[in-house]
N, C-alpha and C positions, 0 to 999 in steps of 0.2 A: 509598634503592628498594630494593625485595625483589628476588630474582633469579631471573630467570621457569624454569619446571621444562620442560624438553622438554613435555610435555600442555598447558601454557599456550600456548607457542611456537608447535604444532600446534593449539591449536583457536585460534588471531589469525589462522594461516594459510587455519584453514576458512571463516572467517567474512569472512575481504578478501574469501576466491575465491567467498564467494554471492554477497557483498558487488558483485563485478567480472558476476559472472555476470548476475544482477540487470537490471543497468546494458547487458547485453550485449543480454537478451528484449527493456529497452525499447526502446531501439534497434528493434534489429529488427520493434520492431510500428510502426517510424514517430514515435518520440518523441523522438528524438535523443539528442541527451548529454547525462547529466545538468548542471545548477547549479547550485551548492549556498548554499544558503539556511539563513538562520538559523534556528532554529528560531522564534526568538520574532521574526522577521516572514513567518511560515509563515498564510498566512488561517485564522480561528477554526476551521473545518469539521478542519483539518488535525491545527492542536495542539490540539483537542476529540478526537479520534482515535486520536493518538498517545498520550495523558494516562491516555485508555481502556484501552485494548490496556497500559499499563506498571502502572497500579491491576491490570488485569485478573490482570499476574501474579509481583503482590507478594501481592496473599492466597490468590494461587494456585489461583484462577474461573476462568483463563481456559482454555478446548478447542480443539485444533487436528481436523484432518485428520490421516487414520493416513496419507496421503503420506508427510509430512511424520517420520515416526518412518521409516521404510528409504531408503535411495539414499542417504544422503552426505548432510551438508550441504546446501542449497539457499536460494533466495530463499524469504520470506514474504509470503502475500502479506493485506494484511488491511482488510476492506472497511469503508466508514463507515458505513454501515447495521450492524455486525456486528463491533467493532472485540475485542470477548471472543475471538474463533473465526476463529483463527489456520487458512490453512487456502495448499496450493499450490497453482499458476501451472494445473496442468489443472482442479482444480473451480472457480478465480476465473474464467475464461474461458467452464467448464459455465454456472456460473450466471449470466454475464451476462442471457440473457434474461429469466432474471425480477428481476431486482433492481433495487431502487424507486430513485425520485429524491428524493437524499437534498434538496431542499425541501420540497415537495409527497407525498411519502412513496406518491406514486401510481406505476405502474407506470412503470421507463423506458424498456423498449422496447427498447435497443439492440442492433442486433445483433454488432456493429464498432468495434474502438476509432475504424475509419474513420469515426464517425461524426462524434467531436468529442466528443463532449459529455460524457464521460469529462477526470474532472480526477486527475492519479496526481502523488507525488513515493515520494523512496524515502530511505528511513535507511538506515544499517550496512547490515543484512540484510534489512530488512522494504518492502518496496512496500504505499502505504498508497492507497486509491482512493476515485473516490465518481462514483455515475455522475448527470446529469440530465436527465428528458424534456422533449423539446421543444419541448413552452411552456416550460415554466421555467428554460433558455436560451436562449430567442430573445427573452424578457422581460428577461432582461438572462447577457447569454456573460459577461461576467468576473468576476458574483459568485462570490464563494468563490476567482478563479485568482489565482494570486503578480501582485504590483501591479493585479492588480480588491482589489476589496471586501469584506473578510469576512463 
């Protein structure tokens, strides 16, 4: 096994810190402590979002908001409807009112996480999220949720 350089150790520490910060942000928003779920058991939308985000990073087509370039390590938010564009938490919050429902494509019209129509899961430093409109959520609240249907 290769010895870690001081740079490797520093990057690992920064990634861990960003992950902790993301978990704290989600807990403060009312999500509670994260629950570990193997990727293979995640809902279909979660796996697809993660796969598209990773593919865009591999082929270098991934884009990001400028806020991620400054201010040090921080959690990255990945919206399921646009997983090739990584954003900061502030941009994610600002985008909420205009985000589409991932089920039907109509405006989700979500004012805050308190409405309960946002599904979130967290990777090492990425927070993946999708919104659903009231109609789609009421028709099947557990569709695509952990333990629900894909």
